[in-house]
C-alpha positions in Angstrom: 8.8 -121.2 -222.9 8.4 -117.6 -221.8 7.3 -118.6 -218.4 10.2 -120.9 -218.2 12.6 -118.1 -219.1 11.0 -115.8 -216.5 11.3 -118.4 -213.9 14.9 -119.0 -214.7 15.7 -115.3 -214.6 13.9 -115.0 -211.3 15.8 -117.9 -209.8 19.0 -116.4 -211.1 18.3 -113.0 -209.6 17.2 -114.6 -206.3 20.4 -116.5 -205.9 23.0 -115.0 -203.4 25.8 -113.0 -205.0 29.2 -114.6 -205.2 31.5 -113.6 -202.4 34.1 -111.1 -203.4 37.6 -112.4 -204.2 40.0 -111.8 -201.3 42.5 -109.1 -202.0 45.9 -110.4 -202.9 48.5 -109.8 -200.2 52.1 -109.4 -200.9 54.1 -112.3 -199.7 55.9 -111.4 -196.5 59.6 -110.8 -196.9 61.5 -113.9 -195.6 64.0 -111.7 -193.9 67.8 -111.5 -194.3 69.7 -114.6 -195.4 73.3 -115.7 -195.8 73.2 -116.0 -199.6 75.6 -113.1 -200.4 78.1 -114.2 -197.9 77.9 -117.8 -199.1 78.4 -116.8 -202.7 81.6 -114.9 -201.7 82.9 -117.8 -199.6 82.3 -120.2 -202.5 84.3 -118.0 -204.8 87.4 -118.1 -202.7 86.8 -115.3 -200.2 87.8 -116.5 -196.8 86.3 -113.9 -194.5 83.2 -111.7 -195.0 82.1 -108.8 -192.8 78.8 -107.0 -192.8 78.8 -103.3 -192.0 76.0 -100.8 -191.1 75.6 -97.6 -189.2 73.2 -96.0 -186.8 72.6 -92.3 -186.2 72.8 -90.4 -189.5 69.7 -88.4 -188.9 69.8 -87.2 -185.3 70.7 -83.6 -184.3 73.1 -84.7 -181.6 75.6 -87.4 -180.7 77.9 -89.5 -182.8 77.3 -91.7 -185.8 78.2 -95.3 -184.9 79.1 -98.2 -187.2 79.2 -101.9 -186.6 81.2 -104.5 -188.5 80.3 -108.2 -187.9 81.9 -111.4 -189.2 79.4 -114.3 -188.7 80.5 -117.9 -188.3 78.3 -120.1 -190.6 77.8 -122.6 -187.8 77.0 -120.1 -185.1 74.5 -117.5 -186.5 72.2 -116.2 -183.7 68.5 -116.9 -184.2 66.2 -113.9 -185.0 68.7 -111.6 -186.8 66.9 -108.9 -188.7 67.0 -105.2 -189.5 67.4 -103.4 -186.2 64.6 -101.1 -187.1 62.2 -104.0 -187.1 63.1 -105.2 -183.6 62.1 -103.9 -180.2 64.7 -102.7 -177.8 64.6 -105.8 -175.6 65.1 -108.1 -178.7 68.0 -105.9 -179.9 69.7 -106.2 -176.5 69.3 -110.0 -176.5 70.7 -110.3 -180.0 73.5 -107.8 -179.2 74.8 -110.2 -176.5 74.3 -113.2 -178.8 76.3 -111.6 -181.6 79.2 -110.7 -179.2 79.2 -114.3 -178.0 79.1 -115.9 -181.5 80.7 -113.6 -183.9 83.6 -111.2 -184.4 82.6 -107.6 -183.8 84.2 -104.2 -184.6 82.8 -100.8 -183.6 83.6 -97.4 -184.9 82.2 -93.9 -184.4 82.5 -90.4 -185.6 81.8 -87.6 -183.1 79.5 -84.6 -183.6 82.5 -82.4 -184.1 83.8 -84.8 -186.8 80.4 -84.7 -188.4 80.5 -80.9 -188.5 84.0 -80.9 -189.9 83.6 -83.6 -192.5 79.8 -83.7 -193.2 77.6 -86.7 -192.2 78.3 -88.8 -195.3 82.1 -88.6 -194.9 81.8 -89.1 -191.1 79.7 -92.2 -191.7 82.4 -93.5 -194.0 85.0 -92.8 -191.3 83.0 -94.7 -188.7 82.7 -97.7 -191.0 86.4 -97.7 -191.7 87.1 -97.6 -188.0 84.6 -100.5 -187.4 86.3 -102.6 -190.0 89.8 -101.9 -188.6 88.6 -102.7 -185.1 87.6 -106.3 -186.1 89.8 -109.0 -184.5 90.3 -110.6 -187.9 91.0 -108.7 -191.1 88.1 -109.5 -193.6 88.7 -110.2 -197.2 85.4 -108.6 -198.3 82.9 -106.2 -196.7 79.2 -106.0 -197.5 78.1 -102.4 -196.8 74.6 -101.3 -196.2 73.6 -98.5 -198.6 74.6 -97.3 -202.0 78.3 -96.5 -201.4 81.5 -98.4 -200.6 83.5 -96.1 -198.4 87.0 -95.3 -199.6 90.0 -96.5 -197.7 88.6 -99.8 -196.5 91.1 -102.5 -195.4 89.5 -104.9 -197.9 87.3 -105.1 -201.0 83.7 -104.1 -200.6 80.2 -104.2 -202.1 77.3 -101.9 -201.5 73.9 -103.6 -200.7 70.9 -101.3 -200.9 68.6 -102.2 -198.0 71.2 -104.7 -196.9 70.0 -104.7 -193.2 66.8 -106.4 -194.4 68.5 -108.7 -196.9 71.9 -109.9 -195.5 72.4 -111.5 -192.2 75.9 -110.0 -191.6 74.6 -106.5 -192.3 71.6 -107.1 -190.1 73.9 -108.2 -187.3 76.0 -105.0 -187.8 72.8 -102.9 -187.7 71.9 -104.3 -184.3 75.4 -103.8 -182.9 75.5 -100.2 -184.2 72.0 -99.3 -182.9 72.5 -100.8 -179.4 75.9 -99.2 -179.0 74.7 -95.8 -180.1 71.6 -96.0 -177.8 73.9 -96.8 -174.9 76.2 -93.9 -175.8 73.2 -91.5 -176.0 72.0 -92.7 -172.6 75.4 -92.0 -171.1 75.4 -88.5 -172.6 71.9 -88.0 -171.1 73.2 -88.9 -167.7 75.9 -86.3 -167.9 73.6 -83.6 -169.4 69.9 -84.4 -168.8 68.6 -81.1 -170.2 67.8 -82.5 -173.7 66.4 -86.0 -172.8 68.8 -87.9 -175.1 67.9 -91.2 -173.6 64.3 -90.8 -174.7 64.8 -89.7 -178.3 68.5 -90.6 -178.9 69.1 -87.2 -180.4 66.5 -87.4 -183.2 64.6 -84.2 -184.0 61.4 -85.0 -182.0 59.1 -82.3 -180.7 60.5 -82.8 -177.2 64.1 -82.4 -178.4 63.3 -79.3 -180.4 61.6 -77.8 -177.4 64.6 -78.5 -175.2 66.9 -77.0 -177.8 64.7 -73.8 -177.9 64.8 -73.7 -174.1 68.4 -74.5 -173.3 70.2 -73.6 -176.5 72.7 -75.7 -178.4 74.7 -78.1 -176.2 78.2 -79.5 -176.6 76.9 -82.7 -178.2 74.8 -81.1 -180.9 75.7 -81.2 -184.6 76.1 -77.5 -185.4 76.1 -78.2 -189.2 72.6 -79.6 -189.1 69.8 -77.3 -190.3 67.6 -77.0 -187.1 70.7 -76.5 -184.9 72.4 -74.1 -187.2 69.1 -72.1 -187.5 68.8 -71.8 -183.8 72.4 -70.6 -183.5 71.9 -68.0 -186.2 68.7 -66.8 -184.5 70.6 -66.5 -181.2 73.3 -64.4 -183.0 70.7 -62.1 -184.5 69.0 -61.6 -181.2 72.3 -60.7 -179.6 
């Protein structure tokens, strides 16, 4: 009996270990859908627009907002949060959205950002985008936490909406592509800062160009790094 137990123990210890359990992976997010728009349409709303902006964080250039009314039967394939898409795919979808949907664009300049602050200037750009739509929407789905005041229709805020809602995803693409094009145009007129490479964001190259050339006409003077550079220049003078 003892020998039998020893044999059993030895056989048990000699057996290969069980393979480790594979780590659980979070299910991939399915991407934006039309559920929020559909719910509004089923409840008597006739026209729904998605709204998003691009360019809150840069040190230069405008903040741009897009407003898009999608047609249920003509939704472009591949719509997603613009930040998840490459430049070529954004350009392709930008053209598809213009072909298949109603689009409004609005912006607030660097001077307006300095005068109003970036939050209020973003609201201004969103209002302008909605008013620029060919059709007046009954309801706007706004990316973020806030519904801007003074909209031409009712509105709902959707946190992370560009990753959840197809209309907002479309608006994010429109706003991003349009802003990139505007920054490329600004770069052509004033190449010192390399706007076409960083779109005005506070990269190392942009900060170095600011230090070398000083503050340009398209910079946001109310933003910390730009304001600090201006104050340093005043103190040196």
